[in-house]
Structure formats: structure tokens, C-alpha cells
C-alpha positions in Angstrom: 12.6 7.4 38.5 10.4 4.4 37.7 8.8 3.9 34.3 5.5 2.2 34.7 4.1 0.5 31.6 0.3 0.4 31.6 0.2 -2.1 28.9 -2.4 -3.2 26.3 -3.7 -6.7 26.7 -1.7 -9.4 24.9 -3.8 -11.2 22.3 -1.8 -14.2 20.9 -2.6 -13.4 17.2 -1.7 -9.7 17.5 1.7 -7.9 18.0 0.6 -7.1 21.5 1.7 -10.5 22.6 5.3 -9.7 21.6 5.0 -6.2 23.2 4.3 -7.9 26.4 7.6 -9.7 26.4 9.9 -7.3 24.5 8.8 -3.8 25.3 10.0 -3.9 29.0 13.3 -5.3 27.9 13.8 -2.6 25.3 12.9 0.2 27.6 15.2 -1.1 30.4 18.2 -1.3 27.9 17.5 2.0 26.2 16.8 4.2 29.2 18.7 2.4 32.0 15.8 3.0 34.3 13.6 0.8 36.4 10.6 -0.6 34.4 7.5 -2.0 36.0 4.6 -3.5 34.1 1.0 -2.9 35.3 -1.0 -5.8 33.8 -4.6 -6.4 33.9 -4.1 -10.2 34.1 -5.7 -12.7 31.8 -6.8 -11.6 28.4 -9.8 -12.6 26.4 -8.4 -14.2 23.2 -11.6 -14.0 21.1 -11.6 -10.5 19.8 -14.9 -8.7 18.8 -15.5 -9.7 15.1 -13.5 -7.3 12.8 -11.9 -5.6 15.8 -8.4 -5.4 17.3 -9.6 -6.2 20.9 -12.6 -7.7 22.7 -14.6 -4.6 23.5 -16.0 -6.1 26.8 -12.8 -7.8 28.0 -10.6 -4.7 27.3 -12.6 -2.8 30.0 -12.2 -5.6 32.4 -8.5 -5.5 31.8 -8.2 -1.8 32.2 -10.3 -1.7 35.4 -7.9 -4.3 37.0 -5.0 -2.0 36.0 -6.7 1.0 37.6 -7.2 -0.9 40.8 -3.5 -1.6 41.0 -2.6 2.0 40.3 -5.0 3.2 43.0 -3.4 0.9 45.6 0.0 2.1 44.5 -1.0 5.6 45.4 -2.6 4.6 48.6 0.6 2.8 49.6 2.8 5.8 48.7 4.6 3.8 46.1 4.3 6.4 43.3 7.0 9.1 43.6 7.7 12.6 42.1 9.4 12.0 38.7 7.9 8.6 37.9 6.6 8.1 34.4 3.5 6.2 33.3 3.5 4.9 29.7 0.3 3.8 28.3 0.9 1.6 25.4 -2.7 2.2 24.2 -3.6 5.9 24.7 -7.3 5.2 24.3 -7.6 4.2 28.0 -10.0 6.2 30.2 -8.0 5.2 33.3 -5.5 7.9 32.5 -8.1 10.4 33.6 -8.3 8.8 37.0 -4.5 8.6 37.1 -4.2 12.3 36.5 -7.0 12.9 39.1 -5.0 11.0 41.8 -1.7 12.5 41.0 -2.8 16.1 41.1 -5.1 15.9 44.1 -2.4 14.0 46.1 0.4 16.3 44.9 2.6 13.7 43.2 4.4 15.1 40.3 4.3 12.4 37.7 4.6 12.5 33.9 2.3 10.5 31.6 2.8 9.4 28.0 0.4 7.5 25.6 0.8 5.7 22.3 -2.2 6.4 20.1 -3.5 3.6 17.9 -6.9 4.7 16.8 -10.0 6.6 17.7 -13.4 8.1 16.6 -11.4 10.9 14.9 -10.6 8.4 12.1 -13.9 7.9 10.2 -12.7 4.6 8.9 -11.7 3.2 12.4 -14.1 0.9 14.3 -15.0 3.7 16.7 -15.3 6.2 13.8 -17.7 4.0 12.0 -19.9 2.9 14.9 -19.8 6.0 17.2 -18.6 8.7 14.9 -18.4 12.3 16.2 -20.8 11.9 19.1 -20.0 14.5 21.7 -19.3 12.0 24.5 -16.5 10.2 22.6 -14.9 13.4 21.1 -14.8 14.9 24.6 -13.5 11.7 26.0 -10.7 11.5 23.5 -9.9 15.2 24.0 -9.7 14.8 27.7 -7.4 11.7 27.5 -5.3 13.6 25.1 -5.0 16.6 27.6 -4.1 14.1 30.4 -1.0 13.0 28.6 2.2 15.1 28.8 3.5 13.2 25.8 1.2 12.0 23.0 3.1 9.5 20.8 2.1 8.7 17.2 3.7 6.4 14.7 3.2 8.4 11.5 2.7 11.9 10.2 -0.7 10.7 8.7 -1.9 9.7 12.1 -1.0 13.0 13.6 -2.7 14.9 10.7 -6.0 13.2 11.1 -5.9 13.7 14.8 -5.2 17.4 14.5 -7.9 17.7 11.9 -10.5 16.4 14.4 -9.2 18.4 17.3 -7.7 21.6 15.9 -10.4 24.0 17.1 -11.2 25.0 20.6 -14.7 26.1 21.7 -13.4 29.8 21.2 -12.8 29.1 17.6 -9.1 29.5 17.3 -6.5 26.9 16.2 -4.8 25.2 19.1 -1.3 24.0 18.4 -0.2 21.1 20.5 3.5 21.0 21.6 3.1 17.6 23.3 2.8 15.5 20.1 5.7 13.3 19.2 6.2 11.2 16.1 8.2 8.3 17.2 7.4 5.3 15.1 6.6 2.2 17.2 9.0 0.4 19.5 9.2 -2.8 17.6 12.8 -3.2 16.8 12.5 -6.9 18.0 10.7 -7.6 14.7 13.8 -7.0 12.5 15.2 -10.4 13.2 12.2 -12.2 14.6 11.2 -13.8 11.3 14.7 -14.9 10.1 13.7 -18.5 10.3 11.1 -17.9 7.6 13.3 -16.0 5.3 14.7 -17.9 2.3 11.7 -20.3 1.9 10.8 -21.5 -1.6 8.4 -18.8 -3.0 5.1 -19.9 -4.4 2.5 -18.1 -6.5 0.7 -17.0 -3.3 -0.9 -13.5 -2.7 -1.9 -12.7 0.9 -4.5 -10.6 2.3 -3.1 -10.1 5.9 -5.6 -7.7 7.4 -8.5 -8.1 9.6 -11.9 -8.8 7.8 -13.5 -5.4 8.3 -15.2 -2.9 6.0 -12.3 -0.5 6.0 -9.9 -3.3 4.8 -12.0 -3.9 1.6 -11.6 -7.7 1.5 -14.2 -7.9 -1.3 -11.8 -6.3 -3.8 -9.2 -9.1 -3.0 -11.9 -11.8 -3.3 -12.9 -10.4 -6.7 -9.3 -10.3 -7.9 -9.1 -14.0 -7.1 -11.8 -14.7 -9.7 -9.9 -12.9 -12.4 -6.4 -14.2 -11.7 -6.9 -18.0 -11.2 -3.3 -18.7 -11.9 -2.4 -17.5 -8.5 -3.5 -18.6 -5.0 -5.3 -15.8 -3.1 -5.4 -16.3 0.6 -7.4 -14.3 3.1 -5.3 -15.1 6.2 -8.0 -14.5 8.9 -10.4 -16.9 7.1 -8.0 -19.8 8.0 -7.8 -19.3 11.8 -4.0 -19.6 11.5 -1.6 -19.9 14.4 1.3 -17.5 14.5 3.7 -20.1 13.1 1.3 -21.1 10.3 0.8 -17.5 9.4 4.6 -16.9 9.3 5.0 -19.9 7.1 2.6 -18.4 4.6 4.4 -15.1 4.7 7.6 -17.1 3.9 6.0 -18.8 1.0 4.1 -15.8 -0.5 5.4 -13.6 -3.2 2.9 -10.7 -2.7 0.9 -9.0 0.1 -2.0 -7.0 -1.1 -3.7 -4.0 0.6 -6.7 -1.9 -0.4 -7.0 -0.3 3.1 -9.1 2.8 3.8 -7.7 3.0 7.3 -4.1 2.5 8.3 -2.0 4.7 10.6 1.0 2.4 10.5 0.6 -1.2 9.2 2.6 -3.9 10.6 1.7 -6.9 8.3 3.3 -5.5 5.2 6.5 -4.8 7.2 6.5 -8.5 8.4 5.9 -9.6 4.9 8.8 -7.5 3.4 11.1 -9.0 6.2 10.7 -12.4 4.5 10.9 -11.0 1.0 7.1 -10.7 0.2 6.4 -7.8 -2.2 4.1 -5.2 -0.4 1.5 -3.8 -2.8 -0.2 -0.8 -1.1 -2.3 2.2 -2.2 -0.8 5.6 -2.3 -2.8 6.9 0.6 -2.9 6.9 4.5 0.3 6.1 6.2 1.5 4.2 3.2 2.2 7.4 1.3 5.0 8.4 3.6 6.2 4.8 4.4 6.3 3.0 1.1 8.8 3.2 -1.8 7.4 4.3 -5.1 7.9 0.8 -6.4 5.3 -0.6 -4.2 2.5 2.0 -4.3 -0.3 2.0 -6.7 -2.6 5.0 -7.3 -5.1 5.6 -4.6 -7.9 6.0 -7.1 -7.8 2.4 -8.1 -9.3 1.2 -4.8 -11.0 4.2 -3.3 -14.1 2.1 -3.1 -15.5 -1.0 -4.9 -17.0 1.0 -7.8 -13.6 2.6 -8.5 -12.0 -0.8 -8.3 -14.2 -2.1 -11.0 -13.2 0.9 -13.2 -9.5 0.3 -12.6 -9.5 -3.5 -12.2 -7.5 -4.0 -15.4 -4.6 -1.7 -14.3 -4.6 -3.4 -10.9 -4.4 -6.9 -12.4 -1.6 -5.8 -14.7 0.4 -4.5 -11.7 -0.2 -7.8 -9.9 1.0 -9.9 -12.8 4.1 -7.7 -13.2 5.0 -8.2 -9.5 4.4 -12.0 -9.7 6.1 -12.6 -13.0 9.1 -10.5 -12.2 9.3 -11.2 -8.5 13.2 -11.6 -8.5 13.6 -8.2 -10.0 11.9 -6.6 -7.0 14.1 -8.2 -4.3 16.6 -5.3 -4.1 13.8 -2.8 -3.7 12.2 -4.9 -0.9 15.5 -4.8 1.0 15.6 -1.0 0.7 11.9 -0.9 1.9 12.8 -3.0 4.9 15.8 -0.7 5.8 13.5 2.4 5.5 10.7 0.9 7.7 13.2 -0.5 10.3 14.9 2.9 10.8 12.0 5.3 10.5 8.9 3.5 11.8 9.6 0.3 13.6 12.2 1.5 16.0 11.6 2.9 19.4 14.7 5.1 19.4 12.8 8.4 19.3 10.5 7.2 22.1 13.4 6.3 24.2 15.0 9.6 23.7 11.9 11.4 25.2 11.9 9.0 28.2 15.5 9.5 28.8 15.2 13.3 28.9 12.5 13.0 31.7 14.0 14.3 34.9 
């Protein structure tokens, strides 16, 4: 059996760059199987504003991957029992992969890691495309092509099921091929050790993309009311990875008012270097964050709600900043929870090891 990784393009400022290096190593070590990466070549580093990828470049990348997969079938390289792991399940080439495998009689298995889609109204696709029939049928078709649909959190599974729970016949369809596995990112646990132990400053970070669902306006308004602290919107500074990680090491607090988050990597990175994560009690944060680091969802449900609860939010921030040292033990507990339950690939590897 060979595991073929149909990877997501590696953007230097995103975790996908690290996946390119570490995921094949982790899979080989965990499964003891041959692992081959199907890459689409060079990657556009300039993402579409506010987005995770370049919406034009990503299709060039995927098309090149499909060309390789087609040639593999033509050459008889793909064998019964081989496994194709898509590290971004929103990849229409999986339909063509299934097409080739079934028509040519090759018994493969396919798995996909879901990041986002139109089924989430706050995601880029959800905001710009919504529930148009073409995109919903496309996502449903891709889902059905996968033997294993992998999700990182219960929240993500729930919003997916809510969008796709009814068939045209009107009855609830229960999916048995959904797996909650966290994300295979165990390499992160020690990757920021050199930034840990830095002298902390009165810095508060906004680590997210500048997009409507991240509500950066709330953060900018807080800056005007709490001038004693340095508020930094990281993406405004065009930081290198090293510069960003240095800021993480110096910051006391990372702030989120997100309306869309199915996992959240930046707050885990911050916690790894002892930055307090301050997150709303909603989305994936509800199941992932310790009570010490969650504030009521109502405080930032939108900008109007924020203005109503701004005083409470400011008091919470001042408490975190003034009593930073008192929160260190809880940060370490938070890191252990996230590392074990959400940023480990162990559950994913168990599925792959069981494939015959």
C-alpha cells in the first residue's frame, strides 16, 4: 500500500509551508507505509486579500496535481489498496480521481481533510457564494467521493452536518465516514521553543487575517480605549515568520473576536510561547479553550454588541495584562489539552493504519 498525499499549496506565511515538510515524515513514521507527495509545483505567495489562498493560483496548482494523477493511472502505477489523502478536501480533482478509479477498476481509498466551505456562512465561500446550488452540489459530491472525511473539531462537523443533513427525499442522512481527528500538527509542540522565555511586554496581538469574519474593527477600537498597551494587527505589518514569532514571544495576550473558526492555530502558537489566549465562547473555541480564557460570546457577536459590552471586555483585558504571571499555570494546561486533543495526528494515523 502507498499513501499518496495530494497536498495543499505551501504559502510561506501559512502553516501549509510546514505541512509540506513535516506531514510526509509524520505519516511515514506513524504508519510505516510508503508515502508519496503529489505536488502542484510552484505556489503563488500572494494570497487573495483576506483569504487563505490565491483563488486563481490554487486552481493552477490543483490542475497540475490532476495531470500527475491521470498519468499515474495511464502508467498502471496506482494499485489496489493505495490511499489518496487530500490535505484540503475542497479539491474538485477528487471527483476525477474517483472517476478514473471506478472506471478502470482500481480499488483505492480516498480521505480528505476539510478546512472550510460554503456551508459555513462566515467563511469566504459562504459570504461570497452562499448556498447557490452549484457550490452546494459540488461540496456534497466531493464529500461523497471521500471514503474518509476528516474534521478537526466537533463544531466543524456540526455545521457541515447542518448544511447537508437532508437528502432530496427529505430524510436525515447519517454519515458513517466522518472522523474527528484533530490536525496532524504535532511538529508544532516544540517548533517555537527558541521564542519561549522572552521578556514579555505589554503587547496585545491580533493574529488573524484581516477579513470581515475576524472583526478587526473591534480590536482597533479597543486600542483607542486602552492606550497603555501596544495593540498590533500582525497582518498590517507584513511580517516574516521569524518576526511574527518574535512578536508572539514578546506578547502577553492574543485577542480574538472571530465569527468563523473551525480550529484556530494562531492562539495555540501563542499559548506555546506563554501568550494568554483570549477567545469568545463560541465556534471551535467552546470545546477547545479552558474556562479561564473564554469570554461570553454576546460581548462580540457583532460591533453593536461590542459597544454595549466594551467595558466588560476592557476589564477582562486589564485583568489578563496586570495579572499575567497568575495565568501561566493555566496556559500550560491549555497547551497540554490542545496538543493532545486537537494538534496531534494520532487519530488520523490510526484510520490510515487500519486501511488494508
